[in-house]
MDTraj code that builds the backbone (N, CA, C; nanometers):
import mdtraj as md
import numpy as np

residues = "MET ARG ALA PRO ALA GLY ASN GLU ASP ALA LEU ARG GLU SER ILE VAL ALA LEU GLY ALA SER LEU PHE GLN ARG GLY PHE SER VAL GLY SER ALA GLY ASN ILE SER VAL ARG THR GLN ASP GLY PHE LEU MET THR PRO THR ASN SER SER LEU GLY ARG LEU ASP PRO GLY GLU LEU SER GLU LEU ASP ALA GLN TRP VAL HIS THR ALA GLY PRO LYS PRO SER LYS GLU VAL VAL MET HIS GLN ALA MET TYR GLN ALA ARG PRO GLN ALA ALA ALA VAL VAL HIS LEU HIS SER THR TYR VAL THR ALA ILE SER CYS LEU ASP GLN ALA GLN PRO ILE PRO PRO LEU THR PRO TYR PHE ILE MET ARG LEU GLY ARG GLU VAL PRO THR VAL PRO TYR TYR LYS PRO GLY SER ALA ALA VAL LEU GLN ASP ILE LEU ALA ALA GLY ARG ARG GLY PRO ALA VAL ILE LEU ALA ASN HIS GLY SER ILE VAL ALA GLY SER SER LEU HIS ASP ALA VAL ASN ALA ALA GLU GLU LEU GLU VAL SER ALA GLN LEU ALA PHE LEU LEU GLU GLY ARG ALA THR ARG PRO LEU ASN GLU GLU GLN ILE GLN ASP LEU LEU GLY".split()
xyz = np.array([
    [9.7079, 10.9203, 15.1687],
    [9.7998, 10.9527, 15.3068],
    [9.7965, 11.1189, 15.3056],
    [9.7898, 11.1740, 15.4368],
    [9.7632, 11.2809, 15.4652],
    [9.8527, 11.2899, 15.5548],
    [9.8882, 11.4309, 15.5512],
    [10.0238, 11.4797, 15.6952],
    [9.9270, 11.5019, 15.8009],
    [9.9681, 11.4509, 15.8883],
    [9.9087, 11.5112, 15.9980],
    [9.9018, 11.6784, 16.0489],
    [9.7956, 11.7185, 16.1207],
    [9.7338, 11.8302, 16.0652],
    [9.8607, 11.9070, 16.1977],
    [9.9231, 12.0526, 16.1727],
    [9.9896, 12.1105, 16.2214],
    [10.0935, 12.0882, 16.2247],
    [10.1531, 12.0510, 16.1509],
    [10.2833, 11.9686, 16.1177],
    [10.3720, 12.0361, 15.9925],
    [10.2731, 12.1869, 15.9492],
    [10.2947, 12.2381, 15.7974],
    [10.4400, 12.3208, 15.8282],
    [10.4654, 12.3335, 15.9486],
    [10.6277, 12.4228, 15.9830],
    [10.7621, 12.3440, 15.9871],
    [10.6912, 12.2418, 16.0411],
    [10.8454, 12.1339, 16.0140],
    [10.8383, 12.0384, 15.8738],
    [10.7031, 12.0322, 15.7707],
    [10.7541, 11.9965, 15.6719],
    [10.8556, 12.1099, 15.5815],
    [10.7768, 12.2339, 15.5802],
    [10.8611, 12.3473, 15.5458],
    [11.0165, 12.3574, 15.5613],
    [11.0389, 12.3534, 15.6720],
    [11.2372, 12.3229, 15.7568],
    [11.2603, 12.1842, 15.7397],
    [11.1930, 12.0873, 15.6937],
    [11.2445, 11.9755, 15.6598],
    [11.3070, 11.9867, 15.4515],
    [11.2179, 12.0656, 15.3956],
    [11.2240, 12.0742, 15.2685],
    [11.3894, 12.1139, 15.2720],
    [11.3779, 12.2221, 15.3229],
    [11.4402, 12.3389, 15.3342],
    [11.6316, 12.2440, 15.3694],
    [11.5788, 12.2029, 15.5321],
    [11.7416, 12.1290, 15.5330],
    [11.7848, 12.0638, 15.4687],
    [11.6517, 11.9328, 15.3727],
    [11.6943, 11.8663, 15.3457],
    [11.7503, 11.8796, 15.1698],
    [11.6748, 12.0022, 15.1287],
    [11.7571, 12.0115, 15.0106],
    [11.8811, 12.1112, 15.0070],
    [11.8872, 12.1500, 15.1311],
    [12.0228, 12.2474, 15.1242],
    [12.1325, 12.1083, 15.1200],
    [12.1145, 12.0111, 15.1885],
    [12.1992, 11.8913, 15.1760],
    [12.2612, 11.7730, 15.0837],
    [12.1379, 11.8157, 14.9976],
    [12.1019, 11.7683, 14.8551],
    [12.2272, 11.8259, 14.7749],
    [12.1724, 12.0109, 14.7884],
    [12.2726, 12.0828, 14.7199],
    [12.4148, 12.0738, 14.7313],
    [12.4809, 12.1075, 14.8710],
    [12.5710, 12.1160, 14.8835],
    [12.6604, 11.9793, 14.8836],
    [12.6112, 11.8526, 14.8829],
    [12.6790, 11.7303, 14.8223],
    [12.6791, 11.7163, 14.6920],
    [12.6299, 11.8060, 14.5799],
    [12.6274, 11.8073, 14.4881],
    [12.5420, 11.7243, 14.3766],
    [12.4226, 11.6723, 14.4793],
    [12.3114, 11.5796, 14.4146],
    [12.2135, 11.7499, 14.3333],
    [12.2529, 11.8450, 14.3138],
    [12.1629, 11.9499, 14.2211],
    [12.2479, 12.0603, 14.2443],
    [12.2718, 12.1391, 14.1619],
    [12.3509, 12.2402, 14.1000],
    [12.2428, 12.3640, 14.0871],
    [12.2932, 12.4860, 14.0475],
    [12.2316, 12.5699, 13.9910],
    [12.0801, 12.5681, 14.1327],
    [11.9873, 12.5782, 14.0125],
    [11.8338, 12.5995, 13.9694],
    [11.8100, 12.4747, 13.9626],
    [11.8639, 12.3650, 13.9717],
    [11.8214, 12.2385, 13.9069],
    [11.7520, 12.1494, 14.0308],
    [11.6821, 12.0402, 13.9739],
    [11.5783, 11.9637, 14.0471],
    [11.4361, 12.0476, 14.1783],
    [11.3904, 11.9844, 14.1864],
    [11.2787, 12.0117, 14.3099],
    [11.2008, 11.9710, 14.3735],
    [11.1717, 11.9792, 14.4773],
    [11.0793, 11.9017, 14.5819],
    [10.9450, 11.9020, 14.6116],
    [10.8422, 11.8409, 14.6480],
    [10.7064, 11.8286, 14.6590],
    [10.7220, 11.7630, 14.8093],
    [10.6267, 11.8041, 14.8575],
    [10.5777, 11.7220, 15.0038],
    [10.4067, 11.7670, 15.0206],
    [10.3432, 11.6384, 15.0651],
    [10.1930, 11.6098, 15.0810],
    [10.1804, 11.6945, 15.2306],
    [10.0729, 11.7679, 15.2276],
    [9.9999, 11.8542, 15.3752],
    [9.8707, 11.7954, 15.3838],
    [9.8033, 11.8500, 15.4380],
    [9.6957, 11.8612, 15.5663],
    [9.5975, 11.8674, 15.4246],
    [9.6238, 11.9880, 15.3352],
    [9.4477, 12.0040, 15.2548],
    [9.5328, 11.9867, 15.0852],
    [9.6774, 11.9441, 15.0799],
    [9.7604, 11.9937, 14.9373],
    [9.8963, 11.9322, 14.9223],
    [9.9707, 12.0352, 14.8430],
    [10.1101, 11.9945, 14.8519],
    [10.2066, 12.1133, 14.8522],
    [10.2671, 12.0812, 14.9463],
    [10.3977, 12.2357, 14.9162],
    [10.5046, 12.2023, 14.8434],
    [10.5625, 12.2866, 14.7637],
    [10.6940, 12.2490, 14.6226],
    [10.7652, 12.3616, 14.6383],
    [10.8916, 12.3353, 14.5922],
    [10.9740, 12.4294, 14.5963],
    [10.9291, 12.4970, 14.4404],
    [11.0008, 12.6506, 14.4878],
    [10.9244, 12.7335, 14.3293],
    [11.0249, 12.7205, 14.2029],
    [10.9482, 12.7838, 14.1105],
    [11.0234, 12.7898, 14.0158],
    [11.1683, 12.8758, 14.0259],
    [11.2338, 12.7993, 13.9862],
    [11.4051, 12.8947, 13.9411],
    [11.4699, 12.9061, 14.0617],
    [11.4194, 12.8175, 14.1466],
    [11.5120, 12.8400, 14.3097],
    [11.5840, 12.7301, 14.3050],
    [11.6939, 12.7309, 14.4018],
    [11.8221, 12.6731, 14.4286],
    [11.7812, 12.5733, 14.5426],
    [11.7473, 12.4322, 14.5576],
    [11.7710, 12.3508, 14.6648],
    [11.9045, 12.3963, 14.7841],
    [11.9846, 12.4977, 14.7412],
    [12.0676, 12.5273, 14.8565],
    [12.0056, 12.6312, 14.9101],
    [11.9451, 12.7300, 14.8647],
    [11.8978, 12.8448, 14.8988],
    [11.7491, 12.8927, 14.9208],
    [11.6942, 12.7833, 14.9474],
    [11.5286, 12.8309, 15.0009],
    [11.5367, 12.8664, 15.1292],
    [11.3931, 12.9272, 15.1075],
    [11.3530, 12.9697, 15.2596],
    [11.2396, 12.9141, 15.2947],
    [11.2115, 12.8734, 15.4114],
    [11.0712, 12.7702, 15.4384],
    [10.9474, 12.8593, 15.4350],
    [10.9495, 13.0284, 15.4644],
    [10.8463, 13.0874, 15.4331],
    [10.8351, 13.1243, 15.2919],
    [10.8929, 13.0976, 15.1886],
    [10.9187, 13.0974, 15.0162],
    [10.8902, 12.9770, 14.9588],
    [10.7772, 12.8590, 15.0087],
    [10.7614, 12.7533, 14.9299],
    [10.5933, 12.7838, 14.8697],
    [10.6065, 12.6950, 14.7470],
    [10.4695, 12.6968, 14.6903],
    [10.3573, 12.6426, 14.7597],
    [10.2654, 12.6960, 14.7630],
    [10.1153, 12.6062, 14.7478],
    [10.0604, 12.5553, 14.7215],
    [9.9780, 12.4495, 14.7211],
    [9.9044, 12.4097, 14.5356],
    [9.7922, 12.2881, 14.7186],
    [9.6355, 12.3167, 14.5807],
    [9.5425, 12.2566, 14.6828],
    [9.5916, 12.0837, 14.6235],
    [9.4536, 11.9819, 14.6593],
    [9.4825, 11.8658, 14.6019],
    [9.4566, 11.8394, 14.4691],
    [9.4182, 11.9560, 14.4157],
    [9.4098, 11.9628, 14.2780],
    [9.5321, 12.0010, 14.1773],
    [9.5938, 12.0778, 14.2792],
    [9.7411, 12.0558, 14.1577],
    [9.7326, 12.2659, 14.1649],
    [9.6744, 12.2967, 14.2268],
    [9.6029, 12.4682, 14.1584],
    [9.7023, 12.5693, 14.2507],
    [9.7842, 12.5976, 14.2134],
    [9.8890, 12.7186, 14.2840],
    [9.7663, 12.8007, 14.3576],
    [9.8024, 12.8037, 14.4946],
    [9.7051, 12.8389, 14.5944],
    [9.7813, 13.0023, 14.6767],
    [9.9078, 12.9626, 14.7019],
    [9.9493, 13.0570, 14.7960],
    [10.1244, 13.0651, 14.7481],
    [10.2089, 13.1542, 14.7762],
    [10.3438, 13.1267, 14.7784],
    [10.3837, 13.2023, 14.6566],
    [10.5229, 13.1660, 14.6216],
    [10.5673, 13.2041, 14.4746],
    [10.5172, 13.0721, 14.3878],
    [10.5286, 13.1111, 14.2291],
    [10.5062, 13.0050, 14.1598],
    [10.5761, 12.9019, 14.1458],
    [10.5083, 12.7833, 14.1486],
    [10.5762, 12.6552, 14.1697],
    [10.6792, 12.6198, 14.0381],
    [10.7671, 12.5214, 14.0627],
    [10.8327, 12.4470, 13.9915],
    [10.7665, 12.4155, 13.8404],
    [10.8190, 12.4510, 13.7417],
    [10.7388, 12.4243, 13.6000],
    [10.6913, 12.2546, 13.5815],
    [10.8290, 12.1725, 13.6607],
    [10.7931, 12.0575, 13.7119],
    [10.6588, 11.9406, 13.7539],
    [10.5753, 12.0786, 13.7988],
    [10.4553, 12.0262, 13.8451],
    [10.4176, 11.9063, 13.7949],
    [10.3648, 11.9172, 13.6582],
    [10.3343, 11.7885, 13.6182],
    [10.4156, 11.6491, 13.6509],
    [10.5108, 11.6245, 13.6535],
    [10.6068, 11.4960, 13.6743],
    [10.5620, 11.4865, 13.8473],
    [10.5662, 11.5609, 13.9063],
    [10.5224, 11.5265, 14.0616],
    [10.4247, 11.4807, 14.0901],
    [10.2948, 11.5674, 13.9993],
    [10.1426, 11.4769, 14.0125],
    [10.1516, 11.3388, 13.9580],
    [10.2087, 11.3281, 13.8313],
    [10.1867, 11.1974, 13.8124],
    [10.2858, 11.0445, 13.9004],
    [10.3440, 11.0938, 14.0038],
    [10.4133, 11.0100, 14.0711],
    [10.3266, 10.9740, 14.1773],
    [10.2875, 11.1214, 14.2353],
    [10.1615, 11.0600, 14.3440],
    [10.0276, 10.9664, 14.2962],
    [10.0144, 11.0179, 14.1095],
    [9.8632, 10.9472, 14.1477],
    [9.9195, 10.7954, 14.0816],
    [10.0612, 10.7459, 14.0582],
    [10.1216, 10.6102, 14.0760],
    [10.1349, 10.5694, 14.1797],
    [10.1703, 10.6149, 14.2452],
    [10.1728, 10.5847, 14.3976],
    [10.1033, 10.6642, 14.5241],
    [9.9739, 10.6323, 14.5447],
    [9.8879, 10.7020, 14.5741],
    [9.9488, 10.6994, 14.7583],
    [10.0453, 10.6695, 14.8216],
    [10.0817, 10.6135, 14.9692],
    [10.1871, 10.7037, 14.9728],
    [10.2355, 10.7837, 14.8314],
    [10.3455, 10.8603, 14.8768],
    [10.3215, 10.9813, 14.9380],
    [10.4431, 11.0078, 15.0236],
    [10.4038, 11.1487, 15.0849],
    [10.5181, 11.2703, 15.0646],
    [10.6081, 11.2733, 14.8986],
    [10.6830, 11.3126, 14.9147],
    [10.7622, 11.3028, 14.7761],
    [10.8317, 11.4037, 14.7207],
    [10.8828, 11.3143, 14.5747],
    [10.9984, 11.4186, 14.5302],
    [11.0817, 11.3767, 14.5045],
    [11.2442, 11.4535, 14.4445],
    [11.2793, 11.4365, 14.3185],
    [11.2456, 11.5322, 14.2628],
    [11.3613, 11.5432, 14.1267],
    [11.5099, 11.5904, 14.1228],
    [11.5706, 11.5455, 14.1012],
    [11.7269, 11.5555, 14.0830],
    [11.7774, 11.5176, 13.9515],
    [11.8768, 11.6164, 13.9146],
    [11.9924, 11.6213, 13.8001],
    [12.0968, 11.5605, 13.8658],
    [12.0902, 11.4729, 13.9498],
    [12.2622, 11.4339, 14.0063],
    [12.3208, 11.3519, 13.8786],
    [12.4665, 11.3839, 13.9043],
    [12.5397, 11.3339, 13.8130],
    [12.5661, 11.1827, 13.7233],
    [12.5594, 11.1022, 13.8136],
    [12.6084, 10.9536, 13.7712],
    [12.4208, 10.9292, 13.7155],
    [12.3339, 10.9344, 13.8114],
    [12.1587, 10.9283, 13.7333],
    [12.1624, 11.0030, 13.5715],
    [12.2022, 11.1081, 13.6038],
    [12.1808, 11.1695, 13.4826],
    [12.2568, 11.1743, 13.3204],
    [12.4214, 11.1132, 13.3377],
    [12.4737, 11.0582, 13.2553],
    [12.3662, 10.9011, 13.2271],
    [12.3403, 10.8095, 13.3074],
    [12.3029, 10.6546, 13.2838],
    [12.2017, 10.7210, 13.1755],
    [12.0956, 10.8523, 13.2234],
    [12.0121, 10.8594, 13.1210],
    [12.0109, 10.9041, 13.0089],
    [12.1704, 10.9177, 12.9604],
    [12.2023, 10.9516, 12.8220],
    [12.2303, 10.8500, 12.7514],
    [12.2199, 10.7129, 12.8185],
    [12.2822, 10.5830, 12.7709],
    [12.1368, 10.5375, 12.7307],
    [12.1801, 10.5000, 12.5768],
    [12.0900, 10.4189, 12.5074],
    [12.0524, 10.2445, 12.5765],
    [12.0191, 10.2390, 12.6960],
    [12.0082, 10.1106, 12.7750],
    [11.8859, 10.0806, 12.8110],
    [11.8021, 9.9559, 12.7729],
    [11.6587, 9.9362, 12.8020],
    [11.6634, 9.9456, 12.9882],
    [11.7641, 9.8771, 13.0919],
    [11.7531, 9.9080, 13.1849],
    [11.8882, 9.9088, 13.2375],
    [11.9390, 10.0619, 13.2682],
    [12.0408, 10.1002, 13.2638],
    [12.1715, 10.0428, 13.3747],
    [12.0411, 10.0255, 13.5006],
    [12.1008, 10.0224, 13.6558],
    [12.0914, 9.8426, 13.6989],
    [12.1869, 9.8045, 13.7535],
    [12.1375, 9.6406, 13.7503],
    [12.1489, 9.6637, 13.8929],
    [12.0493, 9.5399, 13.9590],
    [12.0138, 9.5017, 14.1055],
    [12.1279, 9.4387, 14.1739],
    [12.2627, 9.5394, 14.2017],
    [12.3949, 9.4764, 14.2573],
    [12.4164, 9.4868, 14.4125],
    [12.3269, 9.5488, 14.4603],
    [12.3170, 9.5580, 14.5837],
    [12.1812, 9.5293, 14.6947],
    [12.1455, 9.4957, 14.7942],
    [12.0098, 9.4922, 14.8650],
    [11.9772, 9.6084, 14.8654],
    [12.0442, 9.6991, 14.8737],
    [11.9590, 9.8430, 14.9388],
    [11.8935, 9.8992, 14.8027],
    [11.9515, 9.8476, 14.6828],
    [11.8851, 9.9045, 14.5737],
    [11.7769, 9.8026, 14.5495],
    [11.7256, 9.7268, 14.6147],
    [11.6087, 9.6454, 14.6376],
    [11.5098, 9.7030, 14.6732],
    [11.5829, 9.7215, 14.8418],
    [11.4857, 9.7494, 14.9103],
    [11.3956, 9.8968, 14.9222],
    [11.5283, 9.9910, 14.8678],
    [11.4989, 10.1479, 14.8515],
    [11.4428, 10.1829, 14.7029],
    [11.4618, 10.0804, 14.6071],
    [11.3798, 10.1053, 14.5047],
    [11.3000, 10.0102, 14.3823],
    [11.3303, 9.9252, 14.4471],
    [11.2338, 9.8090, 14.3972],
    [11.3605, 9.6989, 14.2888],
    [11.2374, 9.6312, 14.2435],
    [11.3119, 9.5515, 14.1551],
    [11.3808, 9.5876, 14.0385],
    [11.3758, 9.6901, 13.9580],
    [11.3919, 9.7849, 13.8330],
    [11.3912, 9.9451, 13.8718],
    [11.4673, 10.0285, 13.7972],
    [11.4289, 10.1581, 13.8110],
    [11.3880, 10.2142, 13.6332],
    [11.2442, 10.2025, 13.5825],
    [11.2310, 10.2151, 13.4511],
    [11.2957, 10.3400, 13.4486],
    [11.3547, 10.3732, 13.2848],
    [11.3173, 10.4907, 13.2181],
    [11.2230, 10.5274, 13.1384],
    [11.1874, 10.6628, 13.0926],
    [11.1070, 10.7313, 13.0467],
    [11.1256, 10.7890, 12.9105],
    [11.0660, 10.8198, 12.8222],
    [11.1370, 10.8723, 12.7021],
    [11.1922, 11.0081, 12.7349],
    [11.2577, 11.1256, 12.6562],
    [11.2902, 11.2366, 12.6815],
    [11.1452, 11.3001, 12.6175],
    [11.1422, 11.4405, 12.7440],
    [11.0408, 11.4986, 12.7145],
    [11.1031, 11.6750, 12.7778],
    [11.0695, 11.7634, 12.7000],
    [11.1121, 11.8586, 12.7350],
    [11.0675, 11.9298, 12.8774],
    [11.1499, 11.9907, 12.9387],
    [11.1523, 11.9813, 13.1009],
    [11.0343, 12.0672, 13.0944],
    [10.9078, 12.0634, 13.1889],
    [10.8004, 12.1251, 13.1873],
    [10.7080, 12.1310, 13.1505],
    [10.6959, 11.9956, 12.9770],
    [10.6147, 11.9481, 12.9154],
    [10.5153, 11.8570, 12.9868],
    [10.3798, 11.8551, 12.9329],
    [10.2189, 11.8330, 13.0399],
    [10.2488, 11.6656, 12.9572],
    [10.2841, 11.6388, 12.8899],
    [10.3446, 11.5208, 12.7512],
    [10.3178, 11.3675, 12.8288],
    [10.4544, 11.4710, 12.8955],
    [10.5001, 11.3214, 13.0330],
    [10.4309, 11.2521, 13.1167],
    [10.3342, 11.3030, 13.1755],
    [10.2390, 11.2417, 13.2544],
    [10.2094, 11.1067, 13.2561],
    [10.1644, 11.0355, 13.1259],
    [10.1023, 10.9481, 13.0803],
    [10.2563, 10.8450, 13.1484],
    [10.3560, 10.8550, 13.0896],
    [10.4718, 10.7866, 13.0773],
    [10.4893, 10.7595, 13.2331],
    [10.5462, 10.8741, 13.2990],
    [10.5910, 10.8828, 13.4348],
    [10.4248, 10.7631, 13.5073],
    [10.3076, 10.8067, 13.4817],
    [10.2114, 10.7694, 13.5557],
    [10.2346, 10.5721, 13.5470],
    [10.2817, 10.5146, 13.4313],
    [10.2642, 10.3780, 13.4178],
    [10.4024, 10.3312, 13.4792],
    [10.5285, 10.4296, 13.4519],
    [10.6563, 10.4234, 13.5168],
    [10.6388, 10.3870, 13.6600],
    [10.6072, 10.5054, 13.6886],
    [10.5602, 10.4920, 13.8634],
    [10.4911, 10.4026, 13.8951],
    [10.4515, 10.3224, 13.8475],
    [10.3438, 10.2193, 13.9236],
    [10.4074, 10.0906, 13.9249],
    [10.5485, 10.0837, 13.8464],
    [10.6236, 10.0003, 13.8700],
    [10.7514, 9.9689, 13.9653],
    [10.7395, 10.1288, 13.9888],
    [10.8527, 10.1170, 14.1024],
    [10.8629, 10.3065, 14.1716],
    [10.9277, 10.3193, 14.2686],
    [10.9361, 10.4403, 14.3199],
    [11.0570, 10.5493, 14.2862],
    [11.1239, 10.4893, 14.1487],
    [11.1976, 10.5437, 14.1201],
    [11.1777, 10.5435, 13.9899],
    [11.1748, 10.6828, 13.9194],
    [11.1986, 10.6642, 13.7328],
    [11.3212, 10.7232, 13.6995],
    [11.3488, 10.6796, 13.6138],
    [11.4722, 10.7530, 13.5030],
    [11.3799, 10.8489, 13.4159],
    [11.4420, 10.9782, 13.3790],
    [11.4170, 11.0949, 13.2831],
    [11.5227, 11.0799, 13.2277],
    [11.5220, 11.0241, 13.0554],
    [11.5393, 10.9791, 12.9412],
    [11.6189, 11.1617, 12.9418],
    [11.7761, 11.1565, 12.9241],
    [11.8597, 11.2842, 12.9000],
    [11.8261, 11.3963, 12.9901],
    [11.7978, 11.3609, 13.1154],
    [11.7450, 11.4493, 13.2063],
    [11.7726, 11.4437, 13.3270],
    [11.7334, 11.3024, 13.4112],
    [11.7627, 11.3201, 13.5684],
    [11.7053, 11.1666, 13.6283],
    [11.6340, 11.2134, 13.7175],
    [11.5591, 11.1640, 13.8196],
    [11.4242, 11.1776, 13.8891],
    [11.3324, 11.1282, 13.9174],
    [11.2268, 11.1444, 13.9844],
    [11.1701, 11.0586, 14.0745],
    [11.1662, 11.0508, 14.2326],
    [11.1541, 10.8975, 14.2894],
    [11.0888, 10.9825, 14.3986],
    [10.9220, 10.8592, 14.4215],
    [10.8647, 10.9212, 14.5495],
    [10.8796, 10.8600, 14.6902],
    [10.8275, 10.9070, 14.8063],
    [10.8804, 10.8231, 14.8953],
    [10.7841, 10.8202, 15.0153],
    [10.7413, 10.7470, 15.1202],
    [10.6703, 10.7526, 15.2295],
    [10.6549, 10.8677, 15.2999],
    [10.8084, 10.9155, 15.3044],
    [10.8170, 11.0356, 15.3723],
    [10.8984, 11.1575, 15.2916],
    [10.9316, 11.2686, 15.3381],
    [10.9998, 11.3100, 15.2533],
    [11.1551, 11.2695, 15.2736],
    [11.2084, 11.1817, 15.4016],
    [11.3367, 11.1453, 15.4422],
    [11.3516, 11.0229, 15.3368],
    [11.2903, 10.9611, 15.3371],
    [11.2790, 10.8158, 15.2926],
    [11.2470, 10.8411, 15.1177],
    [11.2374, 10.9673, 15.0226],
    [11.2110, 10.9875, 14.9179],
    [11.3713, 11.0548, 14.8761],
    [11.4353, 11.1062, 14.9834],
    [11.5645, 11.1812, 14.9775],
    [11.6545, 11.0209, 14.9654],
    [11.6296, 10.9673, 15.0734],
    [11.7135, 10.8362, 15.0593],
    [11.7243, 10.7430, 14.9569],
    [11.6196, 10.7298, 14.8713],
    [11.5544, 10.6526, 14.7711],
    [11.6622, 10.7170, 14.6489],
    [11.6401, 10.8646, 14.6539],
    [11.7102, 10.9488, 14.5612],
    [11.8604, 10.9191, 14.5639],
    [11.8841, 10.9299, 14.6596],
    [12.0606, 10.9257, 14.7264],
    [12.1330, 10.7343, 14.6851],
    [12.0294, 10.6504, 14.6674],
    [12.0741, 10.5212, 14.6902],
    [12.0838, 10.5017, 14.5530],
    [11.9741, 10.5797, 14.4595],
    [11.9596, 10.5680, 14.3198],
    [12.1139, 10.6164, 14.2612],
    [12.1443, 10.7496, 14.2925],
    [12.2513, 10.7944, 14.2527],
    [12.3848, 10.7021, 14.2744],
    [12.3811, 10.6421, 14.4022],
    [12.4666, 10.5952, 14.4175],
    [12.4809, 10.4564, 14.3328],
    [12.3907, 10.3968, 14.2961],
    [12.3719, 10.2557, 14.2576],
    [12.4228, 10.3032, 14.0779],
    [12.4010, 10.4322, 14.0043],
    [12.4337, 10.4691, 13.8935],
    [12.5856, 10.4757, 13.9310],
    [12.6225, 10.5351, 14.0108],
    [12.7868, 10.5437, 14.0171],
    [12.8479, 10.3709, 14.0276],
    [12.7848, 10.3170, 14.0855],
    [12.8322, 10.1781, 14.1026],
    [12.8515, 10.0898, 13.9307],
    [12.7032, 10.1509, 13.8399],
    [12.7085, 10.0520, 13.7451],
    [12.7913, 10.1352, 13.6579],
    [12.8961, 10.2431, 13.6645],
    [12.9600, 10.3051, 13.5861],
    [13.0678, 10.2463, 13.6517],
    [13.1534, 10.2463, 13.7360],
    [13.2573, 10.1893, 13.8038],
    [13.2914, 10.0263, 13.7386],
    [13.1908, 9.9516, 13.7482],
    [13.1584, 9.8301, 13.7174],
    [13.1844, 9.7942, 13.5659],
    [13.1433, 9.8922, 13.4641],
    [13.1277, 9.8730, 13.3074],
    [13.2909, 9.7806, 13.2767],
    [13.2091, 9.6869, 13.1863],
    [13.2874, 9.6156, 13.1307],
    [13.3699, 9.5177, 13.2026],
    [13.2888, 9.5191, 13.3242],
    [13.3804, 9.4326, 13.4193],
    [13.2709, 9.2507, 13.4704],
    [13.2744, 9.2112, 13.4735],
    [13.1922, 9.0339, 13.5510],
    [13.1073, 9.0900, 13.6840],
    [12.9934, 9.1319, 13.6386],
    [12.9570, 9.1623, 13.8094],
    [12.8694, 9.0471, 13.7987],
    [12.7928, 9.0302, 13.9735],
    [12.7132, 8.9073, 14.0187],
    [12.6291, 8.9800, 14.0846],
    [12.5148, 9.0322, 13.9880],
    [12.3402, 9.0727, 14.0245],
    [12.3221, 9.0367, 14.1026],
    [12.2028, 9.0647, 14.1981],
    [12.1569, 8.9312, 14.2933],
    [12.0247, 8.8775, 14.2143],
    [12.0258, 8.7436, 14.2404],
    [12.0149, 8.6474, 14.1413],
    [11.7822, 8.6480, 14.2019],
    [11.7500, 8.6095, 14.1579],
    [11.5829, 8.6041, 14.1848],
    [11.5391, 8.5566, 14.2895],
    [11.6373, 8.4597, 14.3527],
    [11.5772, 8.4021, 14.5149],
    [11.6175, 8.5319, 14.6201],
    [11.7584, 8.5642, 14.5954],
    [11.8116, 8.6960, 14.6711],
    [11.6866, 8.8096, 14.6731],
    [11.6626, 8.8475, 14.5161],
    [11.5704, 8.9817, 14.5172],
    [11.4265, 8.9718, 14.5666],
    [11.3655, 8.8439, 14.5792],
    [11.2381, 8.8148, 14.6054],
    [11.2672, 8.7899, 14.8175],
    [11.3561, 8.7427, 14.8408],
    [11.3323, 8.7552, 15.0045],
    [11.3819, 8.8701, 15.0632],
    [11.4662, 8.9875, 14.9750],
    [11.4390, 9.1449, 14.9911],
    [11.3207, 9.1627, 14.9692],
    [11.2261, 9.1494, 14.8875],
    [11.0907, 9.2122, 14.8863],
    [10.9948, 9.1671, 14.9554],
    [11.0484, 9.0522, 15.0294],
    [10.9335, 8.9914, 15.1489],
    [10.8305, 8.9119, 15.0622],
])
top = md.Topology()
chain = top.add_chain()
for i, resn in enumerate(residues, 1):
    res = top.add_residue(resn, chain, resSeq=i)
    for name in ("N", "CA", "C"):
        top.add_atom(name, md.element.get_by_symbol(name[0]), res)
traj = md.Trajectory(xyz[None], top)
C-alpha cells in the first residue's frame, strides 16, 4: 500500500497529533513508544529517544523503502519491529508501538493467551487472538522472525515484558487498535478470577465475516 502523493505534510501532522493524544492519556510515558507511517517513497518514523507528547512535524525520521535512514533525526531503535510488522502485513499503512500500562502488565504474565475475546470490538479491531512473542532486548534485530510469524496471525502482537506493537490500514486505525488492546487488557485484569463469558466460535466467525 502506498500513501497518496502530496500528503506527507498531513501524515506528519497526524503523527504529532495522535502521538500527543496517546501521551496525554497515559498510553506512553517519557520517551517510551514509537510510531511509523508508510509514505510514497518509504516511511516516516518517530526519532530515537523522542516523546510521543513532544513531537515536531519537521523533525521526524525519514527512511526509504529498504529501511535505510535518509533524512531527519536518527529513527527509533525499534526499527526492526516495525519492519517485521510491515513485512507480515503488506497492506499496513502504519504501526504503533506502546508501553501502555495494562498491556505491559499482561506481557509480564506467564500465560499463553492472556487476553480472551470478551467483546466484539476486540475481534473486529484485533482479530481472533493477540499472540505473544518472547522477550528480546529493546532494539534487538533478533526479534524480527518472531514478530514476522506473530504478525501474520493478526494485526497486534504482545511483546513479553515490554508492551505491544500494532499495525493498521491507516494511522488512525493502528491507534484505535492499540487503544482497544489496552482496554481489553484492562478488562482481563478487572475480570481475573471471575466466571467470564468469552465470545463463542459462532459469534467470532460472525464478526470475522
